DOTOR-434929 format. One line per field, with one value per residue: x, y, z of N, C-alpha, C, O, CB in turn; residue in three letters; residue number from 1. Coordinates in steps of 0.1 Angstrom, whole numbers. Atoms other than C-alpha are relative to their C-alpha. Glycine has a CB too. Example, Ala and Ser with C-alpha at 12.3 -4.5 7.8 and 13.67 -1.06 7.14 Angstrom:
nxx 9;-9
nyy -12;-11
nzz 0;0
caxx 123;137
cayy -45;-11
cazz 78;71
cxx 9;-8
cyy 12;11
czz 0;8
oxx 19;-3
oyy 12;22
ozz 7;9
cbxx -10;4
cbyy 0;5
cbzz 12;-14
type Ala;Ser
seq 1;2
END
This chain:
nxx -13;-11;-7;-14;-2;-5;3;14;8;-4;7;7;6;-2;7;-7;8;-6;-4;8;15;3;6;-6;-5;-8;-1;-14;-3;-2;-1;-4;-14;-4;-14;-3;-9;-5;0;-11;1;10;-3;1;-12;1;14;3;-2;11;12;-2;2;15;7;-4;7;14;0;-3;13;10;8;-5;2;6;-5;-13;-11;2;11;-5;-10;7;7;-10;-3;11;0;-11;4;11;-5;-11;-11;-10;-9;6;3;14;4;11;6;10;7;11;5;-8;0;-7;-2;12;-2;-13;-2;-13;0;-12;0;-10;-12;-11;-13;-9;-10;-14;-5;3;-9;-13;0;6;13;3;10;4;4;14;3;12;-3;10;5;-5;-10;-3;11;1;14;1;4;2;-1;-14;-7;3;-6;-15;-2;1;-12;-11;1;-3;-14;-8;-7;4;6;0;-5;9;-7;9;1;-14;-9;-8;4;3;0;6;14;3;-13;-9;-12;-12;-11;-14;-11;-11;3;11;13;8;14;9;4;11;13;3;2;5;-11;1;-6;-13;-8;-5;-10;-12;-6;-6;-12;-11;-6;-7;-12;-7;3;8;13;3;13;1;7;-8;4;-2;-12;-12;-1;-13;-11;1;-7;10;14;8;13;2;15;4;-2;-13;-12;-9;-1;-8;6;-10;4;11;3;-12;-12;-6;-5;-9;-2;-6;-14;-7;-1
nyy -7;8;-7;-2;-9;-13;-11;-4;8;13;6;12;5;-9;-12;-9;-3;-7;9;-2;2;12;10;12;8;10;12;4;11;12;-1;-13;-1;-15;-5;-14;-5;-13;-10;-10;-10;4;12;12;7;14;2;13;10;0;5;14;7;-1;10;13;2;3;14;9;2;4;-11;-7;-15;-3;-13;1;-8;-13;-7;-3;-10;-12;-4;-5;-14;-9;-2;-10;-13;-6;-3;-10;4;7;8;8;13;4;14;6;11;8;9;7;12;12;2;-11;-14;-8;-14;-4;-13;-6;-12;-3;4;-7;8;-4;2;-2;-11;4;5;14;7;-1;6;13;1;11;9;10;13;2;13;2;5;-3;12;0;-10;-7;-9;-11;-1;-9;6;-11;4;2;-12;-8;6;-3;-15;-2;5;-9;-12;4;4;-11;6;-5;11;13;10;11;13;11;10;6;-10;-6;-13;0;-13;-9;-1;-9;-1;12;-2;6;1;-1;7;3;-7;7;-4;11;-3;12;5;-7;6;-3;-14;-9;-4;-15;-6;-5;12;5;-9;2;13;-3;-9;8;10;-7;-4;12;2;12;0;13;1;11;-4;-7;5;-9;4;-4;-15;-6;3;-9;-13;-11;3;-12;3;-7;-3;-11;-13;-1;3;10;-6;9;5;-1;10;10;2;-4;4;-11;4;-11;0;-12;0;10;-4
nzz -1;-3;-11;3;11;-3;10;2;9;3;12;-3;12;11;-2;-10;-12;-11;-10;-12;2;7;-8;5;-11;6;-7;1;-8;8;15;4;3;2;3;-4;10;-4;11;-2;10;9;8;-8;0;3;2;7;-9;-9;6;2;-13;-3;8;-5;-12;3;5;-11;-8;11;4;12;0;13;5;6;-6;5;-7;-13;1;2;-12;-9;5;-4;-14;-3;6;-7;-14;2;-8;8;-9;-11;4;4;-2;8;-8;8;-9;6;-7;4;14;8;-5;2;-2;0;-6;1;-9;-7;-14;-8;2;-8;6;-11;1;2;-13;0;9;-6;-13;0;-6;-9;4;-10;6;-2;6;9;14;10;7;14;-1;13;3;-8;-5;-11;-12;-9;-14;-2;1;-11;-12;1;-2;-14;-6;4;-9;-14;-1;6;11;14;8;-6;8;-2;-3;2;-10;-2;-5;11;4;14;6;-9;1;12;7;1;-9;4;-9;7;-6;9;13;7;-5;-2;-2;1;14;7;-3;-14;-2;11;9;0;12;-4;-2;13;5;-8;5;14;-2;-6;10;10;-7;-5;-14;-1;-6;-5;-5;-10;-12;-10;-13;-12;-7;7;2;-5;10;12;-2;2;6;4;6;13;3;10;-6;-8;8;-7;-13;-9;-13;-10;-11;2;-14;-8;7;7;13;4;14;5;-3;8;14
caxx -57;-23;-6;29;23;41;36;4;-6;-5;-15;-40;-49;-36;-57;-43;-56;-49;-30;-50;-85;-83;-106;-83;-75;-45;-47;-11;-14;-17;-7;10;44;63;94;110;129;152;147;178;174;142;158;148;179;184;149;151;165;137;109;124;124;88;77;98;82;47;57;70;35;17;4;6;10;-13;8;37;71;64;31;47;76;51;32;64;72;37;40;73;58;26;44;72;98;130;147;129;118;88;70;51;27;7;-20;-47;-61;-50;-57;-44;-32;-62;-47;-15;-4;25;34;63;73;92;128;158;193;220;243;280;287;270;293;323;314;293;259;246;226;207;199;163;151;127;125;107;85;96;129;133;99;96;63;49;45;31;30;66;78;60;74;110;106;96;126;150;137;140;175;187;197;196;189;180;199;176;186;171;164;200;214;226;224;206;199;187;151;153;187;213;244;280;309;346;375;409;399;370;333;309;271;242;233;209;181;182;176;159;181;186;195;224;236;238;257;282;288;293;318;337;342;353;379;390;374;362;325;317;281;277;257;270;269;264;292;316;310;342;362;352;372;341;305;282;246;234;200;182;184;215;238;267;267;294;284;302;282;260;242;272;297;320;328;345;341;350;384;393;405
cayy 916;898;908;905;926;959;992;1003;978;941;919;891;869;895;923;953;957;981;963;979;976;944;918;889;860;840;804;796;766;739;734;767;774;807;825;856;876;905;937;959;991;978;946;912;893;858;859;828;807;817;811;777;768;780;756;728;733;731;698;683;687;677;711;732;770;782;813;817;831;861;868;866;888;914;914;919;949;963;958;977;1005;1010;1010;1032;1013;998;981;955;919;906;875;853;831;804;786;761;727;691;695;729;764;786;819;837;867;891;917;934;922;939;929;930;935;929;959;958;950;916;906;918;903;873;862;841;810;784;747;737;701;696;681;694;669;678;696;705;723;758;754;776;764;793;775;764;798;815;790;795;833;831;810;833;863;845;832;864;845;856;822;787;758;728;694;661;629;617;648;662;699;702;739;771;779;806;799;773;767;759;748;754;731;729;753;730;738;713;714;690;668;683;659;671;708;736;743;780;802;818;784;773;805;799;763;775;802;778;752;779;789;753;752;717;713;683;674;654;654;678;660;679;660;673;710;717;703;730;763;784;785;808;810;821;836;860;889;880;870;853;859;844;825;833;810;779;778;779;766;793;791;825;824;861;855;828;837
cazz -537;-536;-503;-516;-547;-547;-566;-582;-609;-616;-646;-641;-670;-694;-679;-659;-623;-595;-568;-540;-556;-575;-561;-568;-545;-557;-547;-540;-518;-544;-580;-581;-597;-600;-611;-597;-623;-615;-636;-640;-659;-674;-687;-673;-662;-676;-690;-713;-685;-661;-686;-695;-658;-654;-681;-667;-633;-649;-667;-634;-618;-651;-659;-691;-694;-722;-730;-753;-741;-763;-746;-712;-723;-736;-704;-684;-706;-700;-663;-662;-684;-664;-630;-644;-626;-640;-610;-589;-590;-610;-600;-624;-605;-623;-603;-612;-604;-611;-648;-660;-652;-647;-636;-644;-624;-631;-604;-588;-553;-525;-531;-508;-523;-498;-490;-497;-460;-464;-493;-473;-439;-449;-436;-407;-416;-397;-403;-408;-413;-442;-477;-507;-524;-559;-557;-594;-595;-583;-564;-537;-501;-481;-448;-450;-461;-432;-406;-419;-419;-382;-374;-393;-373;-340;-347;-364;-395;-432;-447;-437;-451;-456;-442;-453;-434;-439;-423;-457;-466;-499;-506;-490;-484;-512;-526;-537;-516;-525;-504;-511;-504;-519;-548;-557;-554;-539;-542;-540;-570;-595;-586;-550;-555;-574;-604;-597;-627;-607;-597;-633;-642;-614;-626;-662;-651;-629;-656;-680;-654;-647;-613;-604;-596;-575;-571;-539;-507;-480;-447;-415;-400;-426;-423;-404;-434;-458;-463;-472;-484;-502;-514;-548;-559;-581;-556;-536;-565;-547;-510;-486;-454;-422;-398;-401;-367;-343;-368;-381;-418;-423;-460;-465;-450;-475;-510
cxx 11;9;14;3;3;-4;-15;-8;6;-7;-5;-7;-1;-7;7;-10;8;3;-9;-15;-4;-6;4;6;8;1;14;4;2;0;3;15;3;14;1;12;5;0;11;-1;-11;1;-1;13;-2;-14;-3;2;-12;-13;1;-2;-14;-7;4;-7;-15;0;2;-13;-11;-10;6;-3;-5;3;14;11;-2;-11;4;10;-8;-7;10;3;-11;0;11;-5;-11;3;11;11;9;9;-7;-3;-14;-2;-11;-5;-11;-7;-12;-5;8;1;7;2;-12;3;15;1;14;0;14;-1;11;13;11;13;10;10;14;6;-2;10;14;1;-6;-13;-1;-11;-3;-4;-15;-4;-13;5;-11;-4;5;10;3;-11;-1;-15;0;-6;-1;3;15;8;-2;7;15;3;0;13;12;0;5;15;9;9;-5;-6;1;5;-8;8;-10;1;13;10;10;-6;-3;0;-5;-15;-4;13;7;12;12;10;13;10;11;-2;-10;-13;-9;-15;-8;-3;-12;-13;-5;-5;-7;12;0;8;14;9;6;11;14;7;6;13;12;6;8;14;8;-1;-8;-13;-3;-14;-2;-8;10;-5;3;13;13;2;13;11;1;7;-10;-13;-6;-13;-1;-15;-2;3;13;12;8;4;7;-7;11;-3;-11;-4;12;13;5;6;10;3;7;15;9;-1;-4
cyy -10;7;4;9;14;9;1;-10;-14;-5;-14;-5;10;14;8;3;9;-10;1;-3;-13;-10;-14;-8;-11;-12;-6;-12;-13;2;14;0;15;1;14;5;14;10;10;10;-3;-13;-12;-8;-15;-5;-14;-11;-1;-5;-15;-8;0;-11;-14;-3;-5;-15;-10;-3;-2;11;7;15;4;15;-2;8;14;7;3;11;14;5;5;14;10;3;10;14;6;4;10;-3;-10;-10;-6;-14;-2;-14;-4;-12;-6;-10;-6;-12;-12;-2;11;13;8;15;3;15;5;13;2;-4;8;-8;6;-3;2;11;-6;-7;-15;-8;0;-9;-14;0;-12;-8;-10;-13;-2;-14;-1;-4;4;-12;-2;11;8;10;11;3;9;-8;11;-3;-2;13;9;-6;3;15;3;-4;9;12;-3;-3;10;-5;6;-10;-13;-10;-13;-13;-11;-11;-7;10;6;14;-1;14;10;1;9;2;-14;3;-8;0;0;-8;-3;5;-8;5;-13;5;-12;-4;7;-5;3;14;7;5;15;5;5;-11;-5;9;-2;-13;2;8;-8;-10;8;4;-12;-3;-13;2;-14;0;-12;5;6;-4;10;-3;4;15;6;-2;10;14;12;-5;12;-5;8;1;12;14;1;-1;-11;7;-10;-3;1;-10;-9;-4;5;-4;12;-5;11;1;13;1;-9;5;-12
czz 4;10;-4;-12;4;-12;-3;-8;-1;-13;4;-12;-11;1;11;12;9;11;12;-2;-7;9;-5;12;-7;8;-2;9;-7;-15;-4;-2;-2;-4;5;-9;4;-12;4;-12;-11;-8;10;-1;-2;-3;-6;10;10;-6;-3;13;4;-7;5;14;-3;-5;12;8;-10;-3;-13;1;-14;-4;-6;8;-5;7;14;0;-2;12;11;-4;4;15;4;-5;9;15;-1;9;-7;8;12;-6;-5;3;-10;8;-9;10;-8;8;-5;-15;-8;8;-3;1;-1;4;-3;9;6;15;7;-1;9;-7;10;-2;-1;12;1;-9;6;13;0;8;11;-6;11;-8;3;-7;-7;-14;-9;-8;-14;-2;-12;-4;9;4;13;12;11;15;4;0;13;13;0;3;15;7;-3;9;14;2;-6;-11;-13;-8;8;-10;3;2;-1;11;2;5;-11;-3;-15;-6;11;-2;-12;-8;-2;8;-6;11;-7;8;-10;-14;-9;6;1;2;-2;-14;-5;3;14;3;-11;-8;-2;-12;4;2;-13;-6;7;-4;-14;1;6;-9;-11;6;7;15;1;7;4;6;10;12;10;13;11;7;-6;-1;4;-10;-11;4;-1;-6;-4;-6;-13;-2;-8;6;7;-9;7;13;10;13;10;12;-5;14;8;-6;-9;-13;-5;-14;-5;2;-9;-15;-10
oxx 9;15;19;14;-3;-9;-23;-20;18;-16;2;-16;-11;-6;13;-22;20;-5;-12;-22;-16;0;-3;13;3;6;17;16;9;-6;-2;23;-6;23;-8;22;-3;5;11;1;-9;-7;5;18;-10;-19;-12;-7;-16;-20;-9;-9;-19;-16;-4;-11;-20;-9;-4;-13;-23;-22;17;-14;3;-5;21;7;0;-10;1;10;-4;-8;6;5;-9;-3;8;-2;-10;-3;15;16;5;17;-9;1;-23;7;-20;2;-20;0;-17;-4;19;8;14;-4;-15;-3;23;-6;24;-9;22;-12;21;12;13;16;11;15;17;14;6;13;22;12;-3;-16;7;-21;4;-6;-20;-1;-24;16;-23;5;9;7;6;-9;0;-22;10;-16;9;9;19;17;7;13;21;12;7;18;21;11;12;20;21;21;-17;-16;9;1;-9;18;-21;8;15;22;22;-18;6;7;-8;-20;-15;15;1;16;10;10;14;10;8;1;-10;-14;-9;-17;-4;-3;-21;-23;-16;-10;-9;21;-5;18;24;21;17;21;24;20;17;23;23;19;18;24;16;8;-19;-14;-3;-17;-1;-9;21;-15;13;20;24;12;18;22;11;6;-7;-14;-3;-15;6;-23;7;9;19;23;3;10;2;-14;23;6;-20;4;16;24;-2;14;20;15;16;22;21;-11;-4
oyy -19;18;14;13;20;5;-3;-12;-16;2;-22;1;12;22;2;7;8;-18;-9;-8;-16;-13;-21;-2;-21;-12;-12;-15;-22;11;19;-6;23;-8;22;-2;23;6;16;5;-1;-17;-12;-11;-21;-15;-21;-21;-12;-13;-22;-19;-10;-18;-23;-15;-13;-22;-21;-13;-1;8;5;19;3;22;-10;17;24;19;14;20;24;17;14;23;21;14;19;24;18;13;15;6;-19;-17;0;-17;3;-23;3;-21;0;-18;-1;-11;-10;-11;8;15;10;23;-5;24;-3;21;-8;-3;13;-20;18;-15;13;14;-18;-16;-22;-20;-9;-15;-22;10;-21;-3;-11;-13;1;-16;1;-3;3;-20;-13;22;20;18;10;10;11;-15;14;5;3;15;15;2;6;18;11;3;11;17;4;0;8;-2;10;-8;-15;-10;-17;-16;-11;-9;-14;7;8;15;-5;15;6;-4;8;12;-24;14;-19;9;-6;-7;-8;-2;-6;8;-22;15;-22;4;11;3;0;17;1;10;20;-1;3;-11;-9;4;-1;-13;-3;4;-6;-11;2;6;-10;-8;-13;9;-23;6;-23;18;2;0;17;6;4;19;15;4;10;18;22;-17;23;-16;18;-8;19;22;12;4;-22;17;-21;6;-3;-14;-4;-12;17;-2;17;-14;7;3;12;9;-9;8;-10
ozz 13;6;0;-14;13;-22;5;-6;1;-17;9;-17;-18;-8;21;9;10;15;19;7;-6;20;-12;21;-12;20;-12;11;-3;-20;-14;6;-5;-3;4;-10;6;-23;14;-23;-23;-16;20;-12;5;2;-2;10;14;0;-2;13;10;-1;5;16;4;-1;12;15;-6;-5;-16;5;-24;-8;-1;15;3;10;19;9;4;15;18;5;8;19;13;2;12;20;10;16;-13;2;22;-17;2;1;-12;11;-14;16;-17;20;-12;-20;-17;19;-15;-7;4;-1;-2;7;7;21;1;2;11;-11;15;-13;1;11;6;-5;4;15;9;15;10;-11;21;-20;13;-19;-2;-17;-5;-12;-19;-6;-12;-13;22;-2;19;11;18;22;15;9;18;21;10;10;20;15;5;13;20;13;-7;-12;-14;-15;17;-22;15;-5;4;21;12;5;-8;-3;-23;-16;22;-12;-17;-14;2;12;-11;20;-18;21;-21;-24;-21;18;-7;8;-8;-23;2;4;17;13;-22;-2;-12;-17;-4;-1;-13;-11;1;-6;-16;-5;2;-9;-15;-1;16;21;-5;18;-5;16;5;14;12;18;11;12;0;-8;-3;-9;-18;15;4;-9;1;-10;-15;2;-11;0;7;-5;9;14;12;19;8;19;-12;20;7;0;-17;-13;-11;-18;-14;-5;-9;-20;-22
cbxx 0;8;-1;8;-13;15;8;-1;0;-3;10;-10;-14;-5;-14;4;-5;-9;15;1;-5;12;-16;11;-11;15;-11;9;-12;-12;-13;-3;4;-3;4;4;-6;14;-14;14;13;-2;14;-12;8;6;-5;10;13;-3;-2;14;9;-5;4;15;-1;-5;12;11;-3;-7;-2;-7;13;-15;0;0;14;-2;-12;7;10;-10;-8;12;2;-13;3;13;-6;-12;4;-6;-5;8;12;-14;4;-1;-6;6;-6;7;-5;4;-15;-6;-15;-9;13;-11;-5;6;-3;4;-10;4;2;-5;4;0;2;9;-1;8;-6;-14;0;4;-7;9;-11;-4;5;-12;8;-9;-1;-8;2;5;-15;-12;13;2;-14;6;-5;-10;9;-13;-8;6;-5;-15;-2;5;-11;-12;3;-2;-14;-9;2;8;-1;12;9;-15;15;-10;6;3;-11;4;8;0;10;-15;-10;7;-6;-6;10;4;-3;6;-2;4;-5;4;14;1;-7;4;-4;-13;-2;2;0;11;13;-9;0;6;-8;-1;-9;-12;-5;-3;-11;-10;-3;-7;-11;-7;-3;14;-6;9;-11;11;-10;14;-7;-1;8;-12;1;0;-11;4;-2;-14;11;6;-8;8;-11;6;-7;-15;-11;0;9;13;-14;14;-6;1;-4;3;-3;-1;-2;11;-11;13;-12;-7;2;-6;14
cbyy 11;-5;-8;-13;0;0;-3;13;6;-10;-1;2;-6;-6;-2;13;-13;11;2;15;12;-6;1;3;-6;6;-11;12;-2;-9;-5;11;-8;7;-1;1;0;-1;6;-7;3;11;1;-9;3;-8;10;-2;2;15;7;-3;6;13;1;0;13;9;-2;5;12;-12;10;-6;8;-2;11;4;-5;0;-10;-13;-2;-2;-12;-9;0;-7;-13;-4;-2;-10;-12;14;-7;9;9;7;-10;3;-2;-5;6;-8;8;-5;-2;-12;0;3;6;-3;5;-1;0;4;-2;15;-15;2;1;-7;9;-13;8;13;7;-3;7;14;8;-11;-2;6;-7;5;-11;11;-11;14;-15;12;0;2;-6;-9;-8;13;-14;11;-12;7;-12;-10;8;0;-15;-4;8;-7;-14;4;6;-12;-13;7;-15;6;-1;-4;-3;-1;0;-6;-10;-5;-5;-9;11;-6;0;14;6;13;9;-3;-5;8;-12;15;-14;-15;1;-15;10;-7;11;3;-15;-1;-15;-3;7;11;-8;5;12;9;-12;0;14;-1;-11;7;12;-8;-8;13;10;0;12;-11;6;-5;-1;-5;-12;16;-13;-1;-15;-6;6;-6;-14;3;1;10;-8;8;4;-8;1;0;3;-11;13;-3;4;6;-14;14;8;-12;-15;-6;-12;8;-1;-1;-2;12;-4;-14;5
cbzz 11;-12;13;-2;-9;2;-13;-7;-14;12;-12;12;3;-13;3;-6;7;5;4;4;-8;-8;0;-10;9;-2;-5;4;10;3;-7;11;-12;13;-15;15;-14;6;-1;1;-7;-10;-6;-4;13;11;-9;-11;8;5;-13;-5;11;-4;-15;3;9;-12;-10;8;9;5;11;-13;4;0;12;-15;-4;-15;0;7;-11;-12;6;0;-15;-5;8;-8;-14;0;7;2;13;-8;5;4;11;-16;15;-14;13;-11;12;-14;-2;7;-4;-12;-5;11;13;-15;15;-14;11;-1;2;14;-14;14;-13;2;13;-3;12;-4;-13;3;10;6;-10;14;-13;8;6;-6;12;-1;0;-9;0;-10;4;-11;0;-7;3;-3;5;-2;4;-10;-12;3;-1;-14;-7;6;-5;-15;-1;4;-6;11;0;-7;-13;4;2;-12;15;-14;-3;-14;12;-12;4;-1;-12;-3;13;5;8;-15;14;-13;10;0;7;0;-7;0;-10;13;-11;8;0;-15;-3;9;2;6;-13;12;-5;12;7;-10;1;15;0;-8;8;12;-7;-4;11;-4;7;7;-9;11;-12;5;7;-2;3;9;2;-14;8;13;-5;-5;-10;-9;11;-11;10;-12;13;-3;10;9;-2;-8;6;2;-1;6;12;-9;4;14;-9;8;-11;9;-7;6;15;1;-4
type Met;Ile;Lys;Glu;Ala;Ala;Leu;Glu;Tyr;Leu;Ile;Tyr;Asn;Ser;Lys;Ile;Tyr;Ser;Val;Glu;Lys;Ala;Asp;Ile;Asp;Ala;Asp;Thr;Glu;Lys;Asp;Ser;Ile;Tyr;Glu;Val;Ile;Arg;Ile;Ile;Asp;Gly;Val;Pro;Leu;Tyr;Leu;Glu;Glu;His;Leu;Asn;Arg;Leu;Arg;Lys;Ser;Ala;Glu;Leu;Ile;Asp;Leu;Lys;Ile;Asp;Lys;Thr;Asp;Arg;Glu;Leu;Ile;Asn;Glu;Met;Lys;Lys;Leu;Ile;Glu;Ile;Asn;Asn;Leu;Asn;Asn;Leu;Asn;Ile;Lys;Ile;Leu;Cys;Ser;Gly;Asp;Glu;Lys;Ser;Ile;Lys;Asp;Ile;Tyr;Leu;Tyr;Phe;Ile;Lys;Ser;Phe;Tyr;Pro;Pro;Lys;Ser;Met;Tyr;Glu;Glu;Gly;Ile;Asp;Thr;Met;Leu;Tyr;Lys;Thr;Glu;Arg;Glu;Asn;Pro;Asn;Ala;Lys;Thr;Phe;Asn;Gly;Gln;Leu;Arg;Gln;Thr;Ile;Asn;Val;Gln;Leu;Lys;Glu;Arg;Asn;Ala;Phe;Glu;Ala;Leu;Leu;Val;Asp;His;Asn;Asp;Gln;Ile;Thr;Glu;Gly;Ser;Arg;Ser;Asn;Val;Phe;Phe;Val;Lys;Asp;Lys;Ser;Leu;Tyr;Thr;Ser;Pro;Ala;Asn;Lys;Val;Leu;Leu;Gly;Val;Thr;Arg;Thr;Lys;Ile;Met;Glu;Leu;Ser;Arg;Leu;Asn;Asn;Ile;Asp;Ile;Ile;Glu;Lys;Glu;Ile;Ala;Leu;Ser;Asp;Leu;Ser;Lys;Tyr;Asp;Gly;Ala;Phe;Ile;Thr;Gly;Thr;Ser;Thr;Gly;Val;Leu;Pro;Ile;Lys;Asn;Ile;Asp;Lys;Ile;Glu;Ile;Ser;Ser;Pro;Lys;Asn;Asp
seq 1;2;3;4;5;6;7;8;9;10;11;12;13;14;15;16;17;18;19;20;21;22;23;24;25;26;27;28;29;30;31;32;33;34;35;36;37;38;39;40;41;42;43;44;45;46;47;48;49;50;51;52;53;54;55;56;57;58;59;60;61;62;63;64;65;66;67;68;69;70;71;72;73;74;75;76;77;78;79;80;81;82;83;84;85;86;87;88;89;90;91;92;93;94;95;96;97;98;99;100;101;102;103;104;105;106;107;108;109;110;111;112;113;114;115;116;117;118;119;120;121;122;123;124;125;126;127;128;129;130;131;132;133;134;135;136;137;138;139;140;141;142;143;144;145;146;147;148;149;150;151;152;153;154;155;156;157;158;159;160;161;162;163;164;165;166;167;168;169;170;171;172;173;174;175;176;177;178;179;180;181;182;183;184;185;186;187;188;189;190;191;192;193;194;195;196;197;198;199;200;201;202;203;204;205;206;207;208;209;210;211;212;213;214;215;216;217;218;219;220;221;222;223;224;225;226;227;228;229;230;231;232;233;234;235;236;237;238;239;240;241;242;243;244;245;246;247;248;249;250;251;252;253;254;255
END
């Protein structure tokens, strides 16, 4: 059984299993990659981009996914059909060994979509010192995720902003982060972060609207210089930040 799997059924190596009764132990500690795809009215959002990133993650850790995009899409459709649910997040989890992907799981996960008040008032964030070994690959680190979740709860924060050994903010623990100054957007260089699908869409829209995108390291010492900040992600969309630890950003107050 996969603890995070929601609803009644999951798909494991192309076969349907009951979430509660399936005797499946997903090895997510090593050589595991994943994607989380939002389903709205039965339609996977930005599906092509997510599948491309899944394959890119596999390449970055020298693994190959022996399923076509069409096969994965058909399994997602089947998962939606058998669970009779059209609005939730689906996780594709691929795990294996140092040679190849051995197991592919598709299942719904419990998903949190921020209420309107969070978009209006902004969120509290905290700083957390850590660096991901391979930032461009969406790999699973259960121990780090659990540690950060405990810290988030203790400090009453919505998201953790990761800080590297040079005291630079790179990304969120489950999001990308942008900073705003003088009508320009600042975000970490592509090689420093997971290239989020929503991040990419924000950058495309900004350029279409002649908003400058500056990819540079965000130093902790420079936080007070920015007019605003926001995170982006599959479930959150674009969510303004009001505090980073004890530093007030007040993004919702800035146009």
